[in-house]
C-alpha positions as CSV (number, residue, x, y, z in Angstrom):
1,M,25.2,2.0,-23.4
2,Q,25.1,5.1,-25.8
3,A,22.5,6.9,-24.4
4,L,22.1,7.7,-20.6
5,P,18.0,7.7,-19.3
6,I,16.9,10.3,-17.9
7,F,13.4,11.6,-16.7
8,Y,12.7,15.0,-17.8
9,N,10.8,17.2,-15.8
10,I,8.5,19.3,-18.5
11,A,5.5,20.4,-16.3
12,K,4.4,23.6,-16.9
13,R,7.7,24.3,-19.0
14,R,7.2,25.2,-22.9
15,C,7.9,22.3,-25.2
16,V,7.6,22.5,-29.2
17,V,6.1,20.5,-31.5
18,V,7.1,21.3,-35.3
19,G,4.9,19.7,-38.1
20,G,1.1,19.1,-38.1
21,G,0.2,15.8,-38.9
22,D,-1.1,12.8,-36.9
23,V,2.6,11.7,-35.8
24,A,3.1,15.3,-34.5
25,A,-0.7,14.9,-32.4
26,R,0.9,11.6,-31.0
27,K,3.9,13.2,-29.8
28,V,1.4,16.1,-28.3
29,S,-0.7,14.1,-26.5
30,M,2.4,12.5,-25.1
31,L,3.9,15.9,-23.5
32,L,0.4,17.0,-22.1
33,K,0.7,13.7,-19.9
34,A,3.8,15.2,-18.5
35,N,1.9,18.3,-18.2
36,A,3.5,20.3,-20.4
37,V,2.7,24.0,-22.3
38,V,3.3,22.5,-25.9
39,T,3.1,24.7,-29.1
40,V,2.7,23.4,-32.0
41,V,4.3,25.1,-35.5
42,S,2.6,24.0,-38.5
43,P,0.9,25.5,-42.0
44,A,-1.7,23.3,-41.3
45,F,-3.0,21.2,-38.4
46,H,-4.6,17.5,-38.0
47,H,-8.2,17.6,-36.8
48,D,-6.9,15.9,-33.3
49,L,-4.5,19.0,-32.8
50,E,-7.5,21.7,-34.0
51,T,-9.6,20.0,-31.4
52,L,-7.4,20.4,-28.4
53,A,-6.4,23.9,-29.4
54,S,-10.0,24.9,-29.7
55,A,-10.1,23.7,-25.9
56,E,-7.2,25.9,-25.2
57,K,-4.8,22.9,-24.1
58,I,-2.3,23.6,-26.9
59,Q,-0.6,26.8,-28.8
60,L,-1.2,26.4,-32.7
61,V,1.2,28.3,-34.8
62,R,0.0,28.8,-37.8
63,A,3.3,29.3,-40.1
64,T,6.3,27.4,-41.6
65,Y,9.5,27.0,-39.2
66,D,11.6,29.6,-38.4
67,A,14.1,29.1,-35.3
68,A,12.6,31.9,-33.6
69,Q,10.2,29.8,-32.7
70,L,12.0,27.9,-30.3
71,S,13.1,30.3,-28.2
72,G,12.2,29.4,-24.6
73,A,11.5,25.8,-25.2
74,C,13.0,23.5,-22.7
75,L,12.7,20.3,-25.4
76,V,11.6,20.3,-29.1
77,I,10.1,17.4,-31.4
78,A,10.4,17.5,-35.5
79,A,7.3,15.8,-36.5
80,T,7.3,17.1,-40.4
81,D,7.7,14.8,-43.7
82,D,9.9,17.1,-45.2
83,Q,13.6,16.3,-44.5
84,L,15.2,19.5,-45.0
85,V,13.2,21.3,-41.7
86,N,13.7,18.1,-39.7
87,V,17.6,18.8,-40.2
88,A,16.7,22.3,-39.5
89,V,15.1,22.0,-36.2
90,S,17.9,19.6,-35.3
91,N,20.3,22.0,-35.8
92,D,19.1,25.1,-34.2
93,A,17.8,22.6,-31.6
94,M,21.5,21.8,-30.9
95,Q,23.0,25.6,-31.3
96,I,21.1,26.8,-28.4
97,N,21.5,23.3,-26.4
98,I,17.7,22.7,-26.3
99,P,17.3,18.5,-26.6
100,V,15.4,17.6,-29.7
101,N,14.5,14.7,-30.9
102,V,12.9,13.9,-34.3
103,V,10.4,11.5,-35.6
104,D,12.5,8.0,-37.1
105,A,15.8,10.0,-37.2
106,P,17.9,9.1,-34.4
107,E,21.1,10.8,-36.0
108,L,19.4,13.9,-35.8
109,C,18.3,13.4,-32.3
110,T,19.8,14.4,-29.1
111,F,17.6,12.5,-27.3
112,T,15.1,9.7,-28.0
113,M,11.3,9.0,-26.1
114,G,11.5,5.0,-25.3
115,S,8.2,2.6,-25.7
116,I,6.6,3.9,-22.1
117,V,4.3,2.2,-19.7
118,D,2.8,3.9,-17.6
119,R,1.9,3.4,-14.1
120,S,2.2,6.7,-12.9
121,P,3.7,7.8,-10.7
122,V,5.6,4.5,-11.7
123,V,6.8,5.0,-15.3
124,I,9.3,2.4,-17.2
125,A,10.7,3.6,-20.7
126,V,12.0,1.0,-23.2
127,S,14.6,1.9,-25.3
128,S,16.6,0.6,-28.2
129,E,18.2,3.5,-29.1
130,G,16.7,4.2,-32.5
131,N,17.7,0.6,-33.6
132,A,14.5,-1.4,-33.4
133,P,11.7,0.7,-31.8
134,V,9.3,-2.5,-32.7
135,L,11.2,-4.6,-30.6
136,A,11.1,-2.0,-28.0
137,R,7.5,-1.9,-28.4
138,Y,7.5,-5.6,-28.1
139,I,9.6,-5.9,-24.6
140,R,6.6,-3.3,-23.9
141,T,3.5,-5.1,-24.2
142,K,5.7,-8.1,-22.3
143,I,6.1,-5.8,-19.5
144,E,2.6,-4.4,-19.3
145,T,1.2,-8.1,-18.3
146,M,3.3,-8.8,-15.8
147,L,3.0,-5.3,-14.3
148,P,-0.7,-4.5,-12.7
149,A,-2.1,-1.1,-13.6
150,G,-2.4,-0.9,-9.9
151,Y,1.6,-0.3,-9.2
152,G,0.5,3.6,-9.7
153,R,-1.9,3.6,-6.6
154,I,1.2,1.5,-4.2
155,A,3.6,4.0,-5.1
156,A,1.4,7.3,-4.4
157,I,0.6,5.1,-1.1
158,A,3.7,4.7,0.0
159,G,4.5,8.6,-0.8
160,E,2.1,9.6,2.1
161,F,3.8,7.8,4.1
162,R,7.2,8.6,3.2
163,E,7.9,11.0,5.8
164,K,6.7,9.3,8.9
165,V,9.1,6.4,7.5
166,K,11.7,8.5,7.7
167,A,11.0,9.9,11.0
168,R,10.4,6.5,12.5
169,F,13.7,4.3,11.0
170,A,16.7,6.0,11.4
171,T,19.1,4.8,8.7
172,T,18.7,4.4,5.0
173,Q,19.2,0.6,5.6
174,Q,16.2,-0.1,8.0
175,R,13.9,2.2,5.6
176,R,15.0,0.1,2.6
177,R,14.2,-3.5,4.9
178,F,10.6,-1.9,6.2
179,W,10.0,-1.4,2.6
180,E,11.0,-4.7,1.5
181,D,8.5,-6.6,3.7
182,V,5.9,-4.0,2.6
183,L,5.9,-4.4,-0.8
184,Q,5.5,-8.4,-0.6
185,G,3.1,-8.1,2.1
186,P,-0.7,-7.6,2.1
187,V,-0.8,-3.8,2.2
188,V,0.3,-4.6,-2.0
189,E,-2.6,-6.8,-2.0
190,R,-5.4,-4.8,-0.4
191,V,-4.6,-2.0,-2.5
192,L,-4.1,-4.2,-5.7
193,S,-7.9,-5.3,-5.2
194,G,-8.9,-2.1,-4.4
195,Q,-9.4,-1.8,-0.5
196,E,-7.3,1.3,-0.5
197,Q,-8.1,2.6,2.7
198,S,-7.6,-0.5,4.7
199,A,-3.8,-0.8,2.9
200,R,-3.4,2.9,4.7
201,E,-4.5,2.0,7.8
202,L,-2.5,-1.2,7.8
203,L,0.8,0.7,6.6
204,A,-0.2,2.9,9.1
205,S,-0.4,0.4,11.9
206,M,3.0,-1.3,10.5
207,I,4.9,1.9,10.7
208,D,3.8,2.4,14.0
209,G,4.8,-0.9,15.3
210,A,1.5,-2.1,16.3
211,T,0.9,-4.8,13.3
212,P,4.5,-6.9,13.1
213,L,6.0,-7.0,9.6
214,T,6.1,-10.7,10.0
215,K,4.0,-13.0,7.3
216,Q,0.6,-11.9,7.6
217,G,-1.7,-14.5,6.3
218,E,-4.4,-14.2,3.6
219,V,-6.8,-15.5,1.4
220,F,-7.1,-15.3,-2.4
221,L,-10.2,-16.8,-4.0
222,V,-9.7,-17.0,-7.0
223,G,-11.8,-18.3,-10.3
224,G,-9.9,-20.4,-12.8
225,G,-11.9,-20.3,-15.6
226,P,-13.3,-23.0,-17.8
227,G,-10.5,-24.7,-18.4
228,D,-8.6,-23.3,-21.0
229,P,-5.5,-21.7,-19.0
230,D,-5.1,-18.8,-21.8
231,L,-8.6,-17.8,-19.8
232,L,-7.0,-16.8,-16.8
233,T,-6.9,-13.2,-15.9
234,F,-4.0,-11.3,-15.4
235,R,-4.3,-11.0,-11.4
236,A,-5.2,-14.8,-11.1
237,L,-1.9,-15.8,-12.7
238,R,0.0,-13.3,-10.4
239,L,-1.5,-14.8,-7.5
240,M,-1.3,-18.3,-8.2
241,Q,2.6,-17.5,-8.0
242,Q,2.5,-16.1,-4.7
243,C,0.4,-18.8,-3.0
244,D,1.9,-20.9,-0.2
245,V,-0.8,-23.0,-0.1
246,C,-3.5,-24.3,-3.0
247,V,-6.8,-25.7,-2.5
248,Y,-8.2,-26.4,-4.9
249,D,-11.6,-28.6,-6.5
250,K,-12.1,-31.2,-9.1
251,L,-13.4,-28.4,-11.8
252,V,-10.0,-26.8,-12.4
253,S,-8.1,-28.3,-15.3
254,P,-5.1,-29.9,-15.0
255,E,-3.9,-27.2,-17.5
256,V,-4.5,-24.9,-15.2
257,M,-3.2,-26.6,-12.2
258,A,-0.2,-26.3,-13.8
259,L,0.3,-22.7,-13.8
260,V,0.2,-22.8,-9.6
261,R,3.6,-21.9,-7.8
262,R,5.8,-25.1,-7.6
263,D,6.4,-25.4,-4.3
264,A,3.1,-24.3,-3.1
265,E,1.6,-27.1,-1.0
266,L,-1.4,-28.5,-2.7
267,I,-4.6,-29.5,-1.0
268,Y,-7.5,-30.9,-3.0
269,V,-11.4,-30.6,-2.0
270,G,-13.3,-31.2,-4.8
271,K,-17.0,-32.8,-5.1
272,A,-18.3,-35.3,-7.5
273,R,-21.8,-36.6,-7.2
274,D,-22.8,-38.4,-3.6
275,Q,-18.6,-38.2,-3.0
276,H,-17.5,-35.0,-0.9
277,T,-13.4,-34.9,-0.5
278,M,-14.3,-32.6,2.8
279,P,-17.6,-31.4,3.8
280,Q,-18.2,-27.5,2.6
281,E,-18.2,-26.0,6.0
282,E,-14.6,-28.0,6.2
283,I,-13.4,-26.2,3.4
284,N,-14.7,-22.9,5.0
285,A,-12.7,-23.5,8.2
286,L,-9.9,-25.1,6.6
287,L,-9.2,-21.4,4.5
288,A,-9.4,-19.7,7.9
289,N,-7.0,-21.5,9.8
290,L,-4.5,-21.5,7.1
291,A,-4.7,-17.9,6.7
292,L,-4.5,-17.3,10.7
293,A,-1.6,-19.5,10.5
294,G,0.3,-16.6,8.2
295,K,-0.3,-18.4,5.3
296,R,-1.0,-17.3,1.9
297,V,-4.0,-19.6,0.7
298,L,-4.6,-19.6,-3.0
299,R,-8.8,-20.6,-3.5
300,L,-8.8,-21.8,-6.5
301,K,-12.1,-23.1,-8.0
302,G,-13.2,-23.9,-11.6
303,G,-15.4,-21.1,-13.9
304,D,-16.2,-18.2,-11.7
305,P,-16.3,-17.8,-7.1
306,F,-19.8,-16.4,-7.0
307,I,-21.2,-18.4,-9.6
308,F,-22.1,-22.3,-8.6
309,G,-18.8,-22.0,-6.6
310,R,-19.8,-21.4,-3.0
311,G,-17.7,-18.2,-2.9
312,G,-20.0,-16.7,-0.9
313,E,-19.9,-19.4,1.8
314,E,-16.3,-19.7,2.3
315,I,-16.3,-15.8,2.5
316,E,-18.5,-15.3,5.3
317,T,-16.3,-17.8,7.3
318,L,-12.9,-15.5,6.7
319,M,-14.7,-12.6,7.7
320,Q,-15.8,-14.1,11.0
321,H,-12.5,-14.8,11.7
322,G,-11.4,-11.4,10.1
323,V,-9.5,-13.1,7.8
324,P,-7.9,-10.6,4.9
325,F,-9.4,-12.0,1.8
326,Q,-9.6,-10.9,-2.3
327,V,-12.2,-11.9,-4.9
328,V,-10.9,-12.7,-8.7
329,P,-13.3,-13.3,-10.7
330,G,-13.2,-15.9,-13.4
331,I,-15.1,-16.9,-16.6
332,T,-17.7,-19.1,-15.9
333,A,-18.0,-22.0,-17.9
334,A,-21.5,-20.8,-19.2
335,N,-19.7,-18.1,-21.0
336,G,-16.5,-19.9,-22.3
337,V,-18.1,-23.3,-23.2
338,S,-20.7,-21.8,-25.2
339,S,-18.1,-19.7,-27.0
340,Y,-16.0,-22.4,-27.6
341,A,-18.3,-24.3,-28.7
342,G,-19.7,-22.0,-31.3
343,I,-23.4,-21.6,-29.3
344,P,-23.9,-17.6,-28.5
345,L,-26.2,-17.7,-25.3
346,T,-27.9,-14.6,-26.6
347,H,-29.1,-13.7,-30.1
348,R,-31.3,-10.7,-31.8
349,D,-33.3,-13.5,-33.2
350,Y,-33.2,-16.5,-31.2
351,A,-33.1,-15.5,-27.4
352,Q,-33.5,-11.8,-25.5
353,A,-32.7,-13.9,-22.4
354,C,-30.4,-16.4,-20.3
355,L,-31.2,-18.3,-17.3
356,F,-28.1,-20.1,-15.3
357,I,-29.4,-23.3,-13.6
358,T,-27.9,-26.0,-11.2
359,G,-29.2,-29.5,-12.1
360,H,-27.5,-30.9,-9.0
361,L,-30.4,-34.1,-7.7
362,R,-31.5,-33.8,-4.3
363,D,-33.0,-37.0,-3.1
364,G,-33.1,-38.3,-6.6
365,T,-35.4,-35.2,-8.0
366,L,-34.8,-31.9,-9.2
367,D,-37.0,-29.5,-7.7
368,L,-36.8,-26.4,-10.4
369,D,-39.3,-23.3,-12.0
370,W,-39.9,-25.8,-15.0
371,A,-42.3,-23.0,-16.6
372,S,-39.4,-20.1,-16.3
373,M,-37.5,-22.8,-18.0
374,A,-39.5,-23.7,-20.9
375,R,-40.1,-20.2,-22.2
376,P,-39.6,-19.6,-25.9
377,K,-37.2,-16.6,-26.9
378,Q,-34.8,-17.2,-24.0
379,T,-31.4,-19.8,-23.3
380,V,-31.3,-22.4,-20.6
381,V,-27.7,-23.2,-19.3
382,I,-27.8,-26.2,-16.7
383,Y,-24.6,-26.4,-14.5
384,M,-23.7,-30.2,-13.5
385,G,-27.1,-31.8,-14.7
386,L,-25.6,-34.7,-16.5
387,I,-27.2,-37.3,-14.6
388,G,-30.7,-35.6,-14.2
389,L,-30.7,-34.9,-18.1
390,A,-34.0,-37.4,-19.1
391,Q,-35.6,-35.7,-16.1
392,I,-34.6,-32.5,-17.3
393,C,-35.6,-32.9,-20.7
394,E,-39.3,-34.3,-19.6
395,Q,-40.5,-32.1,-17.6
396,L,-39.6,-29.2,-20.3
397,I,-41.4,-30.5,-22.8
398,Q,-44.3,-31.8,-20.3
399,H,-44.0,-27.4,-19.0
400,G,-45.1,-26.6,-23.1
401,A,-41.3,-26.8,-24.7
402,P,-41.2,-28.3,-27.8
403,A,-39.5,-32.0,-28.1
404,S,-37.7,-30.4,-31.2
405,L,-35.9,-27.5,-29.5
406,P,-32.1,-28.2,-30.3
407,V,-29.7,-28.7,-27.5
408,A,-26.2,-29.4,-26.6
409,V,-23.7,-30.9,-24.3
410,V,-20.6,-29.8,-23.8
411,Q,-17.8,-32.0,-21.7
412,Q,-14.8,-30.2,-20.8
413,G,-15.3,-27.1,-23.0
414,T,-12.2,-25.4,-24.1
415,T,-9.7,-27.7,-23.4
416,Q,-8.6,-29.9,-26.4
417,R,-10.6,-32.8,-24.5
418,Q,-14.0,-30.8,-25.6
419,K,-16.6,-32.9,-26.8
420,V,-20.3,-31.9,-28.1
421,V,-23.4,-33.5,-28.4
422,T,-25.9,-31.9,-30.7
423,A,-29.6,-33.2,-30.1
424,T,-33.0,-31.6,-29.3
425,L,-35.2,-32.7,-25.9
426,A,-36.8,-35.7,-27.3
427,D,-33.5,-37.2,-28.0
428,L,-30.7,-35.7,-26.2
429,A,-30.6,-38.2,-23.2
430,E,-30.1,-41.0,-25.8
431,K,-27.5,-39.5,-28.1
432,V,-25.6,-38.7,-24.6
433,S,-25.3,-42.2,-23.2
434,Q,-24.6,-43.5,-26.7
435,A,-21.5,-41.0,-26.7
436,G,-20.3,-42.0,-23.1
437,L,-19.8,-38.2,-21.7
438,K,-19.0,-37.9,-18.2
439,P,-18.7,-35.1,-16.3
440,P,-17.8,-31.9,-16.0
441,C,-20.6,-31.1,-18.7
442,L,-22.6,-28.0,-19.4
443,T,-25.9,-28.6,-21.1
444,I,-27.2,-25.4,-23.4
445,I,-30.9,-25.3,-24.7
446,G,-32.5,-23.1,-26.9
447,E,-32.6,-21.8,-30.6
448,V,-28.9,-20.7,-30.4
449,V,-28.1,-24.4,-30.5
450,R,-29.2,-24.3,-34.2
451,L,-26.5,-21.6,-35.0
452,R,-23.3,-24.1,-33.6
453,E,-23.2,-25.8,-37.1
454,K,-22.5,-22.5,-38.4
455,L,-20.5,-20.2,-36.6
456,A,-18.6,-23.4,-34.9
457,W,-14.8,-22.6,-34.4
458,F,-12.3,-24.5,-32.0
459,E,-11.4,-27.7,-33.1
460,P,-9.9,-29.8,-30.1
461,S,-8.5,-33.2,-31.1
462,L,-11.8,-35.1,-29.9
463,T,-15.2,-34.4,-32.7
464,D,-18.5,-34.0,-32.8
465,E,-21.1,-36.3,-32.1
466,T,-24.7,-35.7,-33.5
């Protein structure tokens, strides 16, 4: 290590930037984030700097560089394209012991600025000591994906309670153990899920001793998306790695299941036509009971929990039992599958509305608003409608939809097993039968299906049948 990593407080202190171009503008923006009082010296200025000066956020000095301009500064940055000026700024700053940074010239610097991950008040800076700034930025992007944006809020709330914790626990070791327990428990999850007041109340209760520090149960209701694991949200992936128990559905793809914490207990509660592994009421009770036993429960669903996922029913039960929970949306099948099939759900020339319909049969019949579904200039997306496909097509034609209306059925969309059959209402059922499609499938009805021939981009291992 050739440079000492430090964080320098420049709030309300004078900092000088020499140079008026776009690079200088970027450095000024960083200094302003740290609440510095910024003076920029240059014969001419980038329009962004002019805008900041008009708003009285910085001071512009329209002049060539002179050493006297560094007077009273706590930090100086040289960002000009004139090597002689940059060398002069560096030498002058060193003479009066002012920290100096010269952009892209580490040999002229007494300090460098790392590639920053800003979760204020949590800040991480990655430095290569000027040797490989692109590598430092690459490492920063890796950290960005692992560090939730809400960590800054966690730090701020911890700061609010710091004095109370010091008063409650006599030794540094006791305080450290307390914070370690807090930062691995439900307080953090409540902050990250937007329940900050609830997090404050729980933390206060833990400090007072009213709530024990033992592990508390909670439920993560997570949308696993349509199948491709790359479509998971950052939050979903993080919670999948934290769970003690995973309660999962039939529609969760094997690729997504592979990302669940390896030592978590797996409980399958999937449903197929006329075959339910566990009735919904029992699933609701299972989630509550597991959490009340102190487990962190991942309820993992295909698609989105609140779109034909019965997530609302499950959290009603959790609320009745006072179980903490959070809901993590997922990309629903309609969005993911249609995108991978090259079929936009809306298009100015073809569809100005989109309907999501569940195609589950009840007593061998479908009770749907056929007239509404048969309207022109819209797209109809049917979930779980493979078994009733012939009846759906027949009813739509009877209610005014043209027999030539294009339709696509997509099997296991977004995965390498994706298979697409395109047809019309008149011959769809026959073609799907010939192709041997099996659930899970999504049906897309509307003129937008015509665009697939032009817009199809995803190349799975299986090919189309039309």
